[in-house]
N, CA, C and O atoms as CSV, one atom per row, in Angstrom:
chain,resi,resn,atom,element,x,y,z
A,1,MET,N,N,115.764,79.775,57.838
A,1,MET,CA,C,116.328,78.919,58.506
A,1,MET,C,C,116.108,77.406,58.334
A,1,MET,O,O,116.934,76.544,58.634
A,2,LYS,N,N,114.678,77.161,57.724
A,2,LYS,CA,C,114.335,75.893,57.194
A,2,LYS,C,C,114.823,75.648,55.799
A,2,LYS,O,O,115.475,74.694,55.376
A,3,SER,N,N,114.434,76.561,55.257
A,3,SER,CA,C,115.231,76.314,53.626
A,3,SER,C,C,116.605,75.884,53.832
A,3,SER,O,O,116.886,74.856,53.217
A,4,LYS,N,N,117.548,76.398,54.540
A,4,LYS,CA,C,119.110,76.166,55.157
A,4,LYS,C,C,119.357,74.961,55.254
A,4,LYS,O,O,120.192,74.440,54.513
A,5,LEU,N,N,118.741,74.321,56.107
A,5,LEU,CA,C,118.177,73.201,56.606
A,5,LEU,C,C,117.701,71.770,55.705
A,5,LEU,O,O,117.994,70.592,55.907
A,6,ILE,N,N,116.972,72.314,54.792
A,6,ILE,CA,C,116.099,71.155,54.296
A,6,ILE,C,C,117.969,71.141,52.933
A,6,ILE,O,O,118.877,70.309,52.911
A,7,LEU,N,N,117.816,72.194,52.229
A,7,LEU,CA,C,119.192,72.340,51.439
A,7,LEU,C,C,120.458,71.680,51.857
A,7,LEU,O,O,121.214,71.113,51.068
A,8,SER,N,N,120.648,71.782,53.141
A,8,SER,CA,C,122.359,71.013,53.564
A,8,SER,C,C,121.895,69.457,53.451
A,8,SER,O,O,122.584,68.521,53.046
A,9,THR,N,N,120.305,69.413,53.998
A,9,THR,CA,C,120.303,67.919,54.170
A,9,THR,C,C,120.011,67.161,52.550
A,9,THR,O,O,119.795,65.966,52.347
A,10,ALA,N,N,120.056,67.849,51.916
A,10,ALA,CA,C,119.596,67.623,50.484
A,10,ALA,C,C,121.130,67.129,50.143
A,10,ALA,O,O,121.406,65.999,49.737
A,11,LEU,N,N,122.049,68.156,50.375
A,11,LEU,CA,C,123.320,68.242,50.161
A,11,LEU,C,C,124.228,67.265,50.631
A,11,LEU,O,O,125.298,66.979,50.094
A,12,ALA,N,N,123.828,66.843,51.500
A,12,ALA,CA,C,124.366,65.813,52.109
A,12,ALA,C,C,124.305,64.566,52.118
A,12,ALA,O,O,125.249,63.818,52.371
A,13,ALA,N,N,122.727,64.107,51.731
A,13,ALA,CA,C,122.593,63.001,51.063
A,13,ALA,C,C,123.545,62.706,49.409
A,13,ALA,O,O,124.091,61.886,48.670
A,14,THR,N,N,123.241,63.847,49.602
A,14,THR,CA,C,123.986,63.498,47.524
A,14,THR,C,C,125.116,63.570,47.780
A,14,THR,O,O,125.820,63.757,46.788
A,15,LEU,N,N,125.747,63.486,48.928
A,15,LEU,CA,C,127.064,63.477,48.598
A,15,LEU,C,C,127.735,61.946,49.230
A,15,LEU,O,O,128.723,61.241,49.027
A,16,GLY,N,N,126.302,61.953,50.268
A,16,GLY,CA,C,126.776,60.763,51.031
A,16,GLY,C,C,126.792,59.495,49.509
A,16,GLY,O,O,127.647,58.725,49.071
A,17,LEU,N,N,125.314,59.854,49.091
A,17,LEU,CA,C,125.325,58.321,48.378
A,17,LEU,C,C,126.133,58.670,46.761
A,17,LEU,O,O,125.736,58.047,45.776
A,18,ALA,N,N,127.071,59.521,46.646
A,18,ALA,CA,C,127.735,59.437,45.465
A,18,ALA,C,C,129.337,58.316,45.719
A,18,ALA,O,O,130.144,57.884,44.897
A,19,ALA,N,N,129.258,58.189,47.013
A,19,ALA,CA,C,130.421,57.551,47.416
A,19,ALA,C,C,129.969,56.029,46.660
A,19,ALA,O,O,130.855,55.341,46.153
A,20,CYS,N,N,128.941,55.711,46.643
A,20,CYS,CA,C,128.505,54.580,46.232
A,20,CYS,C,C,129.461,53.624,44.717
A,20,CYS,O,O,129.125,53.497,43.540
A,21,SER,N,N,130.622,53.152,45.425
A,21,SER,CA,C,131.384,52.944,43.904
A,21,SER,C,C,131.293,52.032,43.413
A,21,SER,O,O,131.921,51.877,42.365
A,22,ASN,N,N,130.292,50.760,44.037
A,22,ASN,CA,C,129.770,49.795,43.182
A,22,ASN,C,C,129.048,49.240,42.842
A,22,ASN,O,O,128.589,48.122,43.075
A,23,MET,N,N,128.736,50.557,41.783
A,23,MET,CA,C,126.916,50.256,41.338
A,23,MET,C,C,127.756,50.295,40.173
A,23,MET,O,O,128.923,50.680,40.106
A,24,SER,N,N,126.673,49.640,38.846
A,24,SER,CA,C,126.537,49.834,37.500
A,24,SER,C,C,126.602,51.513,37.100
A,24,SER,O,O,126.137,52.483,37.698
A,25,SER,N,N,127.400,51.413,35.801
A,25,SER,CA,C,126.516,52.416,35.303
A,25,SER,C,C,125.863,52.858,35.130
A,25,SER,O,O,126.031,54.074,35.042
A,26,SER,N,N,124.549,52.315,34.925
A,26,SER,CA,C,123.193,52.984,34.883
A,26,SER,C,C,122.644,53.520,36.515
A,26,SER,O,O,122.021,54.541,36.806
A,27,GLN,N,N,123.138,52.417,37.396
A,27,GLN,CA,C,122.422,53.083,38.620
A,27,GLN,C,C,123.193,54.347,39.047
A,27,GLN,O,O,122.526,55.116,39.740
A,28,GLN,N,N,124.423,54.712,38.786
A,28,GLN,CA,C,125.457,55.320,38.737
A,28,GLN,C,C,124.417,56.717,38.674
A,28,GLN,O,O,123.691,57.295,39.482
A,29,SER,N,N,124.809,56.906,37.163
A,29,SER,CA,C,123.632,57.445,36.269
A,29,SER,C,C,122.336,58.179,36.529
A,29,SER,O,O,122.043,59.316,36.163
A,30,THR,N,N,121.561,57.260,37.280
A,30,THR,CA,C,119.971,57.544,38.081
A,30,THR,C,C,120.270,58.045,39.041
A,30,THR,O,O,119.420,58.840,39.442
A,31,LEU,N,N,121.561,57.909,39.943
A,31,LEU,CA,C,121.423,58.282,40.948
A,31,LEU,C,C,121.547,59.889,41.192
A,31,LEU,O,O,120.972,60.762,41.842
A,32,SER,N,N,122.751,59.749,40.191
A,32,SER,CA,C,123.448,61.067,40.217
A,32,SER,C,C,121.843,62.522,39.127
A,32,SER,O,O,121.630,63.734,39.156
A,33,GLY,N,N,121.329,61.529,38.529
A,33,GLY,CA,C,120.183,62.433,38.059
A,33,GLY,C,C,119.223,62.348,39.153
A,33,GLY,O,O,118.348,63.212,39.204
A,34,ALA,N,N,119.252,61.676,39.799
A,34,ALA,CA,C,117.986,62.494,41.604
A,34,ALA,C,C,118.778,63.208,42.001
A,34,ALA,O,O,118.280,64.305,42.253
A,35,GLY,N,N,119.566,63.164,42.151
A,35,GLY,CA,C,120.678,64.104,43.100
A,35,GLY,C,C,120.933,65.624,42.336
A,35,GLY,O,O,121.494,66.513,42.977
A,36,ILE,N,N,120.565,65.817,41.180
A,36,ILE,CA,C,120.567,66.983,40.743
A,36,ILE,C,C,119.341,67.511,40.485
A,36,ILE,O,O,119.130,68.717,40.357
A,37,GLY,N,N,118.383,66.499,40.392
A,37,GLY,CA,C,116.818,66.978,40.030
A,37,GLY,C,C,116.428,67.455,41.799
A,37,GLY,O,O,115.911,68.493,42.214
A,38,THR,N,N,116.839,66.427,42.438
A,38,THR,CA,C,116.669,66.790,44.269
A,38,THR,C,C,117.344,68.157,44.554
A,38,THR,O,O,116.598,68.949,45.130
A,39,ALA,N,N,118.591,68.606,44.276
A,39,ALA,CA,C,119.202,70.156,44.348
A,39,ALA,C,C,118.197,70.995,43.720
A,39,ALA,O,O,117.722,71.857,44.460
A,40,ALA,N,N,117.696,70.939,42.348
A,40,ALA,CA,C,116.895,71.974,41.503
A,40,ALA,C,C,115.734,72.171,42.212
A,40,ALA,O,O,115.533,73.341,42.536
A,41,GLY,N,N,114.819,71.267,42.583
A,41,GLY,CA,C,113.999,70.867,43.189
A,41,GLY,C,C,113.866,71.927,44.708
A,41,GLY,O,O,113.148,72.922,44.804
A,42,VAL,N,N,114.766,71.367,45.769
A,42,VAL,CA,C,115.014,72.566,46.537
A,42,VAL,C,C,115.042,73.708,46.738
A,42,VAL,O,O,114.613,74.472,47.602
A,43,ALA,N,N,115.995,73.818,45.210
A,43,ALA,CA,C,116.077,75.582,45.442
A,43,ALA,C,C,115.348,76.161,44.862
A,43,ALA,O,O,115.371,77.390,44.931
A,44,VAL,N,N,113.955,75.161,43.668
A,44,VAL,CA,C,113.062,76.064,43.157
A,44,VAL,C,C,111.524,75.731,44.713
A,44,VAL,O,O,110.417,76.269,44.706
A,45,GLY,N,N,111.938,74.939,45.570
A,45,GLY,CA,C,111.034,75.004,46.497
A,45,GLY,C,C,111.218,75.964,47.555
A,45,GLY,O,O,110.316,76.321,48.314
A,46,ALA,N,N,112.633,76.451,47.594
A,46,ALA,CA,C,112.954,77.461,48.473
A,46,ALA,C,C,112.501,78.413,48.305
A,46,ALA,O,O,112.081,78.995,49.305
A,47,ILE,N,N,112.355,79.029,47.054
A,47,ILE,CA,C,111.769,80.036,46.227
A,47,ILE,C,C,110.337,79.861,46.550
A,47,ILE,O,O,109.773,80.533,47.414
A,48,THR,N,N,109.854,79.098,45.959
A,48,THR,CA,C,108.382,79.056,46.137
A,48,THR,C,C,107.744,79.125,47.426
A,48,THR,O,O,106.908,79.924,47.848
A,49,GLY,N,N,108.432,77.899,48.101
A,49,GLY,CA,C,107.739,77.617,49.643
A,49,GLY,C,C,106.991,76.257,49.657
A,49,GLY,O,O,106.508,75.747,50.668
A,50,ASP,N,N,106.956,75.696,48.310
A,50,ASP,CA,C,106.187,74.557,48.017
A,50,ASP,C,C,107.564,73.400,47.833
A,50,ASP,O,O,108.562,73.486,47.117
A,51,TRP,N,N,107.225,72.559,48.587
A,51,TRP,CA,C,108.541,71.515,48.820
A,51,TRP,C,C,108.292,70.260,47.837
A,51,TRP,O,O,109.156,69.439,47.527
A,52,ALA,N,N,106.933,70.265,47.402
A,52,ALA,CA,C,107.006,69.069,46.528
A,52,ALA,C,C,107.704,68.913,45.072
A,52,ALA,O,O,107.624,67.973,44.281
A,53,TRP,N,N,108.596,70.450,44.948
A,53,TRP,CA,C,109.236,70.140,43.785
A,53,TRP,C,C,110.600,69.404,44.053
A,53,TRP,O,O,111.309,68.986,43.138
A,54,ALA,N,N,110.874,69.294,45.255
A,54,ALA,CA,C,111.684,68.339,45.336
A,54,ALA,C,C,112.039,66.976,45.195
A,54,ALA,O,O,113.066,66.318,45.026
A,55,ALA,N,N,110.598,66.753,45.347
A,55,ALA,CA,C,109.989,65.023,44.788
A,55,ALA,C,C,110.178,64.948,43.127
A,55,ALA,O,O,110.859,64.201,42.425
A,56,ALA,N,N,109.306,66.012,42.818
A,56,ALA,CA,C,109.160,66.336,41.342
A,56,ALA,C,C,110.966,66.389,40.873
A,56,ALA,O,O,111.398,65.492,40.149
A,57,GLY,N,N,111.656,67.216,41.236
A,57,GLY,CA,C,113.399,66.933,40.689
A,57,GLY,C,C,113.528,65.627,41.094
A,57,GLY,O,O,113.304,64.921,40.111
A,58,ALA,N,N,113.767,64.986,42.020
A,58,ALA,CA,C,113.952,63.957,41.973
A,58,ALA,C,C,113.657,62.564,40.968
A,58,ALA,O,O,114.491,61.801,40.480
A,59,ALA,N,N,112.412,62.542,40.874
A,59,ALA,CA,C,111.952,61.834,40.183
A,59,ALA,C,C,112.293,61.789,38.479
A,59,ALA,O,O,112.373,60.826,37.716
A,60,ILE,N,N,112.440,63.129,38.264
A,60,ILE,CA,C,112.586,63.810,36.284
A,60,ILE,C,C,114.195,63.785,36.652
A,60,ILE,O,O,114.834,63.794,35.600
A,61,GLY,N,N,114.758,63.767,37.416
A,61,GLY,CA,C,116.466,63.924,37.644
A,61,GLY,C,C,116.400,62.595,37.078
A,61,GLY,O,O,116.564,62.474,35.864
A,62,ALA,N,N,116.153,61.452,37.897
A,62,ALA,CA,C,116.221,60.081,37.739
A,62,ALA,C,C,115.672,59.373,37.052
A,62,ALA,O,O,116.086,58.280,36.664
A,63,GLY,N,N,114.721,59.851,36.812
A,63,GLY,CA,C,114.312,59.939,34.757
A,63,GLY,C,C,115.450,59.831,33.599
A,63,GLY,O,O,115.667,58.887,32.840
A,64,ALA,N,N,116.103,61.074,33.693
A,64,ALA,CA,C,117.040,61.682,32.854
A,64,ALA,C,C,118.168,60.929,32.859
A,64,ALA,O,O,118.665,60.585,31.787
A,65,GLY,N,N,118.763,60.548,34.139
A,65,GLY,CA,C,119.822,60.274,34.079
A,65,GLY,C,C,119.755,58.694,34.099
A,65,GLY,O,O,120.842,58.119,34.046
A,66,TYR,N,N,118.659,57.957,34.166
A,66,TYR,CA,C,118.444,56.449,33.125
A,66,TYR,C,C,118.531,56.501,31.870
A,66,TYR,O,O,119.382,55.795,31.330
A,67,LEU,N,N,117.787,57.238,31.173
A,67,LEU,CA,C,117.731,57.584,29.736
A,67,LEU,C,C,118.245,57.948,28.618
A,67,LEU,O,O,117.996,57.867,27.415
A,68,THR,N,N,119.685,58.725,29.894
A,68,THR,CA,C,120.992,59.412,28.852
A,68,THR,C,C,121.909,58.382,29.389
A,68,THR,O,O,122.964,58.545,28.776
A,69,GLU,N,N,122.032,57.447,30.188
A,69,GLU,CA,C,122.872,55.990,30.233
A,69,GLU,C,C,122.054,54.869,29.127
A,69,GLU,O,O,122.768,54.045,28.556
A,70,GLN,N,N,121.103,54.869,28.952
A,70,GLN,CA,C,120.377,54.122,28.189
A,70,GLN,C,C,121.178,54.522,26.632
A,70,GLN,O,O,122.043,53.935,25.981
A,71,GLU,N,N,120.609,55.489,26.473
A,71,GLU,CA,C,120.869,56.307,25.008
A,71,GLU,C,C,122.745,55.742,25.116
A,71,GLU,O,O,123.142,54.946,24.265
A,72,ARG,N,N,123.571,56.174,26.043
A,72,ARG,CA,C,124.918,55.883,25.793
A,72,ARG,C,C,125.403,54.752,26.025
A,72,ARG,O,O,126.593,54.619,25.740
A,73,ALA,N,N,124.988,54.080,26.356
A,73,ALA,CA,C,125.263,52.512,25.989
A,73,ALA,C,C,124.253,51.824,25.088
A,73,ALA,O,O,124.332,50.596,25.069
A,74,ARG,N,N,123.417,52.333,24.418
A,74,ARG,CA,C,123.057,51.868,22.675
A,74,ARG,C,C,124.305,52.447,21.413
A,74,ARG,O,O,124.815,51.881,20.446
A,75,GLN,N,N,124.439,53.675,21.935
A,75,GLN,CA,C,125.291,54.331,20.748
A,75,GLN,C,C,126.737,53.383,20.782
A,75,GLN,O,O,127.450,53.022,19.847
A,76,GLN,N,N,126.853,53.148,22.209
A,76,GLN,CA,C,128.148,52.361,22.252
A,76,GLN,C,C,128.319,51.172,21.772
A,76,GLN,O,O,129.338,50.765,21.213
A,77,ALA,N,N,127.151,50.470,22.011
A,77,ALA,CA,C,127.066,48.720,20.981
A,77,ALA,C,C,126.757,49.219,19.678
A,77,ALA,O,O,126.977,48.452,18.739
A,78,ALA,N,N,126.246,50.461,19.410
A,78,ALA,CA,C,126.133,50.598,17.670
A,78,ALA,C,C,127.718,50.720,17.394
A,78,ALA,O,O,128.317,49.827,16.795
A,79,GLN,N,N,128.441,52.031,17.931
A,79,GLN,CA,C,129.644,52.105,17.717
A,79,GLN,C,C,130.474,50.447,17.372
A,79,GLN,O,O,130.820,49.961,16.296
A,80,GLN,N,N,130.591,49.876,18.868
A,80,GLN,CA,C,131.288,48.353,18.474
A,80,GLN,C,C,131.070,47.468,17.505
A,80,GLN,O,O,131.940,46.711,17.075
A,81,LYS,N,N,129.671,47.520,17.031
A,81,LYS,CA,C,129.252,46.678,16.119
A,81,LYS,C,C,129.587,47.108,15.055
A,81,LYS,O,O,129.891,46.146,14.350
A,82,ALA,N,N,129.772,48.543,14.238
A,82,ALA,CA,C,130.550,49.375,13.119
A,82,ALA,C,C,132.113,48.644,12.971
A,82,ALA,O,O,132.670,48.036,12.057
A,83,PHE,N,N,132.608,49.137,14.712
A,83,PHE,CA,C,134.180,48.341,14.056
A,83,PHE,C,C,134.078,47.280,13.830
A,83,PHE,O,O,134.871,46.884,12.976
A,84,ASN,N,N,133.142,46.262,14.390
A,84,ASN,CA,C,133.617,45.009,14.086
A,84,ASN,C,C,133.424,44.584,12.541
A,84,ASN,O,O,134.182,43.783,11.994
A,85,GLU,N,N,132.502,45.106,11.995
A,85,GLU,CA,C,132.041,44.705,10.915
A,85,GLU,C,C,133.219,45.280,9.962
A,85,GLU,O,O,133.740,44.558,9.112
A,86,GLY,N,N,133.554,46.455,10.136
A,86,GLY,CA,C,134.934,46.979,9.141
A,86,GLY,C,C,136.245,46.022,9.455
A,86,GLY,O,O,136.937,45.457,8.608
A,87,VAL,N,N,136.386,45.989,10.711
A,87,VAL,CA,C,137.591,44.169,10.936
A,87,VAL,C,C,137.410,43.487,10.340
A,87,VAL,O,O,138.408,43.182,9.687
A,88,ALA,N,N,135.999,42.580,9.965
A,88,ALA,CA,C,135.798,41.821,9.573
A,88,ALA,C,C,135.870,41.824,7.704
A,88,ALA,O,O,135.995,40.843,6.971
A,89,ALA,N,N,135.762,43.040,7.380
A,89,ALA,CA,C,135.498,43.542,6.206
A,89,ALA,C,C,137.013,44.129,5.386
A,89,ALA,O,O,137.312,44.255,4.199
A,90,GLY,N,N,137.525,44.317,6.288
A,90,GLY,CA,C,138.908,44.534,5.843
A,90,GLY,C,C,139.868,43.533,5.961
A,90,GLY,O,O,140.932,43.672,5.356
A,91,LYS,N,N,139.618,42.320,6.800
A,91,LYS,CA,C,140.043,41.062,6.868
A,91,LYS,C,C,139.973,40.092,5.617
A,91,LYS,O,O,140.892,39.421,5.148
A,92,ALA,N,N,138.458,40.197,5.128
A,92,ALA,CA,C,138.363,39.405,4.062
A,92,ALA,C,C,138.708,40.009,2.726
A,92,ALA,O,O,138.884,39.325,1.718
A,93,GLN,N,N,138.822,41.723,2.774
A,93,GLN,CA,C,139.454,41.980,1.348
A,93,GLN,C,C,140.871,42.092,1.496
A,93,GLN,O,O,141.553,42.707,0.676
A,94,ALA,N,N,141.410,41.450,2.641
A,94,ALA,CA,C,143.276,41.072,2.513
A,94,ALA,C,C,142.956,39.801,1.676
A,94,ALA,O,O,143.659,39.542,0.699
A,95,LYS,N,N,141.966,39.038,2.014
A,95,LYS,CA,C,142.410,37.693,1.757
A,95,LYS,C,C,142.572,37.782,0.546
A,95,LYS,O,O,142.965,36.809,-0.098
């Protein structure tokens, strides 16, 4: 019964926080990662009986979400830079 209560609370918190629409992309990824990590940690905690897994899952998930978003932004910036350089080279060649 206790594990069902904790699992349903974690799910409700995750769904409630997912509704925060005026966050930056980085904040959304970090929060999503934390929610997914918490859910995974709660699942492991329910199996093992050690609820510290929920906190560890939240921390690992938040870090992974943040790093994933930072890498996505870095790749997007590199693609935009390459595009702009290509456009500039094409314009120079057309003259």
